[in-house]
C-alpha positions as CSV (number, residue, x, y, z in Angstrom):
1,M,-40.8,44.4,5.4
2,K,-38.4,46.8,3.9
3,K,-36.9,43.7,2.4
4,Y,-39.4,42.6,0.3
5,F,-40.5,46.4,-0.6
6,F,-37.2,46.8,-1.9
7,S,-37.4,43.5,-4.0
8,V,-40.5,44.3,-5.8
9,L,-39.3,47.9,-6.5
10,A,-35.8,46.0,-7.8
11,V,-38.0,43.7,-10.0
12,G,-40.4,47.2,-11.2
13,I,-37.6,49.1,-12.1
14,A,-36.1,46.3,-14.3
15,I,-39.5,45.6,-15.7
16,S,-39.9,49.0,-16.8
17,S,-36.4,49.7,-18.2
18,V,-36.7,46.7,-20.5
19,A,-40.4,47.8,-21.4
20,F,-39.2,51.3,-22.5
21,T,-35.7,50.5,-24.5
22,T,-36.2,50.3,-28.2
23,K,-33.5,48.5,-29.9
24,L,-32.5,50.6,-33.3
25,N,-31.5,47.6,-35.8
26,Q,-33.3,48.2,-38.5
27,Q,-31.2,50.0,-41.1
28,W,-32.4,51.5,-44.3
29,R,-29.9,53.0,-46.7
30,F,-30.8,56.7,-48.3
31,D,-30.6,56.4,-51.9
32,G,-31.9,60.2,-52.5
33,T,-29.8,62.6,-54.5
34,T,-30.8,65.9,-52.8
35,E,-31.1,67.3,-49.0
36,S,-35.0,67.7,-49.7
37,H,-35.0,64.0,-50.4
38,I,-34.0,62.9,-46.6
39,T,-37.3,63.4,-45.1
40,D,-38.9,61.1,-47.8
41,Y,-39.7,57.7,-46.9
42,T,-39.5,56.3,-50.7
43,K,-36.0,57.3,-51.1
44,Y,-35.0,54.7,-48.4
45,T,-34.1,50.7,-49.2
46,L,-34.6,48.6,-46.2
47,N,-30.9,46.7,-45.5
48,G,-29.7,48.1,-48.9
49,T,-25.5,48.3,-49.0
50,P,-24.3,51.9,-48.7
51,S,-21.4,53.3,-50.3
52,G,-19.7,56.4,-50.2
53,C,-20.2,56.7,-46.5
54,S,-17.7,58.7,-44.3
55,S,-17.7,60.6,-40.9
56,L,-18.7,64.1,-43.3
57,G,-21.4,64.8,-45.5
58,N,-25.0,66.9,-45.8
59,A,-27.1,63.4,-46.0
60,P,-27.5,60.2,-44.1
61,C,-25.8,56.9,-45.2
62,V,-27.7,54.4,-43.2
63,I,-30.3,55.3,-40.6
64,S,-31.2,53.0,-37.9
65,V,-34.8,52.6,-36.7
66,P,-36.8,50.7,-34.2
67,D,-36.8,46.8,-35.0
68,E,-40.4,46.8,-36.1
69,V,-40.0,49.2,-38.9
70,N,-39.7,46.8,-41.3
71,T,-41.7,47.9,-44.4
72,P,-42.2,51.6,-46.4
73,A,-45.4,51.9,-44.5
74,Q,-43.8,51.6,-40.9
75,L,-41.0,53.9,-42.3
76,Q,-43.5,56.5,-43.8
77,N,-45.2,56.4,-39.9
78,F,-41.8,56.9,-38.3
79,L,-40.5,59.8,-40.2
80,A,-43.6,61.4,-40.5
81,G,-43.2,65.0,-38.6
82,K,-39.3,64.5,-38.2
83,S,-37.3,67.3,-39.7
84,A,-34.1,66.5,-42.0
85,A,-31.8,67.2,-39.0
86,E,-34.0,64.5,-36.7
87,I,-33.4,62.1,-39.3
88,M,-29.5,62.9,-39.7
89,D,-29.3,62.2,-36.3
90,L,-30.4,58.7,-36.9
91,S,-27.1,58.0,-38.9
92,A,-23.8,57.2,-37.9
93,Q,-22.2,58.3,-41.1
94,K,-23.0,60.7,-43.7
95,R,-22.5,60.8,-47.6
96,S,-22.7,63.9,-49.6
97,V,-25.6,64.9,-52.1
98,E,-26.1,68.3,-54.1
């Protein structure tokens, strides 16, 4: 009986870990020119090629979001309520803006 219990438990853990894992593969390039643009979804381009990226800066270069965020409307919903600092955390590289 214990053998079956642990088997079912293992399968349940595997399913729940896959179900709650979000892949962050969609890339949106930040095109804004000021820090206030960071939270503005209209200042991002899907799969845009970034330039001037480094490990330092006051703006994101490219943000990584879940795969299903692939339209401006979906990006707007995803960014709603997020602070500039939270959006900066979505970017591995930064760039400087005025």
